[in-house]
N, C-alpha and C positions, 0 to 999 in steps of 0.2 A: 213194248213195255212188258216186263215181267213183275208178278208179285209171289212172295214166297210167305208162307205163314209160320216158318221155321228155318233155322240155320242148317238144318241136317240134310244137306243138298245129296248126299249119297243115297239117301232112301227116298228121294224126290219122285213123285209121280207128274210128269208133265202133260199138261191137257192145253192144246191150242185151241184158241177161242177167237171168234170173229172180233175184230175191234169195235163193230158197234155195238156190242154188249157191254163194253168196258164199263160203263157206268153203272150197271145193274149186277154184274156179277159178283162183287164183295158182298152186296146185300144178299144175293141169292145163297153164298155160302155161309153168311152169318146166320141165316134162318135154317141152314141145315144143322149148324151148330145148336140152334134152339130146339130142332127136332130131336136131336140126341137126347137131351134132358127130358122131353116131353115123353119120348120113347120108354127110357129108364122108369118114369114116374108112372107111365101106362103098365109098364110090366109089373111093377111092384104092386099096383091095385088091381091088376088081373084086367085091365081095360083092353081086351083085345080087340075090340071096336076101334079104339083109337089109334092102335099100331096098324090095324088094317086101312083107316082113313090116310095116315101120314105116309105108309108104304105106296099106297095108290096114287097120292098126288107126286111123291119122290118118282115114281116110275113114269108119270106124264110129263113132269116138268124137266127131269135132268137132261134129257138128249136136246131139248129145245134152247137150253143154255150151253149146249156143248158137253156136257159131263154125262156121257153114256154108262159110267160107271155107276152114277147116283140112281140112274134109271134102272139098271140092273140090280141094284140094292133094294131099292123101293119095291120091286117085283118079288124079291125073295121075301121081304117084310111081309108083304101083303099075302103072299102064299102061306107064310109061316103061321101068320095070324088066323087065317082061314082054317088052318089045321090044329091050331091052339098048340103051337109047338113052341114052348117057351123057351127052351136051348137054343132052337135056330133063331128066334127073336135076338136072343143074347147075342148070338155070334154074329148074326149081321149087323146089330148096332155097334158092336165091336170093330167089324169092317167098317162101317162107317165112320167111327171116329179114326180109326187109322188112314182112311183114304183122307179125310179133312185135315188131319196132321202133316201129311205128306204131298199134298197136291201142291203144285206150281202151275200158275197160270200165265202162258205166254199169249199176248194178242198178236195173230197174224198181221203181217205189213200188207 
């Protein structure tokens, strides 16, 4: 089974996921979409601690769900928050938005 968030298949990023995670992957991705909103609010409020927490959680959780890119973005957000690098936080948040818009999940058989 394949799930796609949009019809722009030419730019899709395909991630192959264990079928045992089929019931929880949609919720995981929806939570990352909520994280985007929280990151944007935290950045506006200069709440770098919140950015650090979200990045740390993404770093730890992403790979467990089969999304190594989310783990890498989480690590980058965590490091950017530690450096108080607001430009890098904006950039990595934009990368997360792009990833979530283009990811296509394929459950392995």
